[in-house]
C-alpha positions as CSV (number, residue, x, y, z in Angstrom):
1,M,17.3,148.1,131.6
2,F,16.6,145.3,129.4
3,S,14.1,142.5,129.1
4,P,15.6,139.1,130.3
5,Q,15.7,137.9,126.7
6,Q,17.4,141.2,125.5
7,F,20.0,140.8,128.2
8,E,20.9,137.4,127.4
9,I,21.1,138.0,123.8
10,L,23.7,140.8,124.2
11,L,25.7,138.5,126.7
12,S,25.6,135.9,124.1
13,L,27.2,138.4,121.5
14,T,29.9,139.7,123.9
15,D,32.5,137.0,122.8
16,Q,31.4,136.4,118.9
17,D,28.9,137.1,116.3
18,R,26.2,134.5,116.3
19,H,23.2,133.9,114.1
20,G,19.7,133.4,115.7
21,Y,20.2,129.8,116.6
22,G,23.7,130.1,117.7
23,I,22.4,132.7,120.4
24,I,19.4,130.1,121.4
25,Q,22.1,127.2,121.7
26,D,24.7,129.6,123.7
27,V,22.1,130.7,126.3
28,S,20.6,127.2,126.6
29,D,24.6,126.1,127.1
30,R,25.3,128.8,129.6
31,T,22.1,128.7,131.8
32,G,22.2,124.8,131.9
33,G,19.0,125.0,130.0
34,E,17.5,127.2,132.7
35,V,16.7,129.7,129.8
36,R,14.9,129.1,126.8
37,L,14.6,131.4,124.1
38,G,11.8,130.9,121.7
39,T,12.4,131.9,118.2
40,G,9.6,134.3,118.5
41,A,10.9,136.2,121.5
42,L,14.5,136.2,120.1
43,Y,13.6,137.8,117.0
44,T,11.5,140.3,118.5
45,A,14.3,140.8,120.8
46,I,16.7,141.2,118.1
47,R,14.6,143.6,116.1
48,S,14.2,146.0,119.2
49,L,18.1,145.8,119.9
50,A,19.0,146.5,116.4
51,A,16.5,149.4,116.2
52,S,18.3,150.8,119.0
53,G,21.6,150.3,117.7
54,L,22.7,148.1,120.4
55,I,23.1,145.0,117.9
56,R,23.8,145.1,113.9
57,E,23.5,142.6,111.3
58,T,26.9,141.4,109.8
59,D,27.9,140.8,106.4
60,Q,28.8,137.1,107.6
61,K,27.4,134.5,105.6
62,D,26.7,130.5,106.6
63,E,28.0,128.1,103.8
64,G,25.8,125.5,105.3
65,D,22.5,127.9,105.3
66,A,22.4,130.9,103.6
67,R,19.5,132.2,105.2
68,R,21.2,132.4,108.6
69,R,21.7,136.0,109.6
70,Y,24.8,136.9,111.9
71,Y,24.5,139.6,114.6
72,R,27.3,141.4,116.1
73,L,27.4,143.5,119.6
74,T,28.0,147.1,118.9
75,A,30.0,149.6,121.1
76,A,26.9,151.2,122.3
77,G,25.6,147.7,122.8
78,R,28.6,146.8,125.0
79,R,28.4,150.0,127.0
80,A,24.8,149.5,127.5
81,L,25.5,146.0,128.7
82,E,28.1,147.0,131.3
83,A,25.8,149.8,132.4
84,E,22.8,147.0,133.0
85,V,25.8,144.5,134.7
86,A,26.6,147.6,137.2
87,R,23.0,148.2,138.1
88,L,22.2,144.7,138.9
89,D,25.4,144.3,140.6
90,A,24.4,147.2,142.8
91,L,21.0,145.4,143.4
92,L,23.0,142.6,144.5
93,A,25.0,144.5,146.8
94,T,22.0,146.1,148.3
95,A,20.2,142.7,148.7
96,R,23.5,141.2,150.4
97,Q,23.5,144.1,152.8
98,K,19.9,143.4,153.7
99,G,20.9,139.6,154.5
100,V,19.0,138.2,151.3
101,R,21.3,135.3,150.1
102,P,20.5,133.1,147.2
103,R,19.0,129.7,147.4
104,S,20.9,126.9,145.7
105,I,19.4,126.5,142.2
106,R,19.6,122.7,140.6
107,G,23.2,121.9,141.6
108,R,24.3,125.7,141.8
109,S,25.4,127.5,144.7
């Protein structure tokens, strides 16, 4: 089980390597601004995920800003994310079986 921040970071890295600010932007774009990662929470989560071997820093350099570090989802990270998605899917299935339905959230149904 991951924190919401860790889940969003792993999800952000599924389709491409990103630097910290790129992760923040991706999460904000995907969630319509509903989820906002602060830099402190982001880098705390990144350190934890990297220490667990779920993501790793790449050798990619940014010509515009040499300080930017890029991160990549590892194979173990993808497996862990898939397992978490399966766990969440099972929870949702149980909730639906019990008649719990989501409310519309800001234009989403």
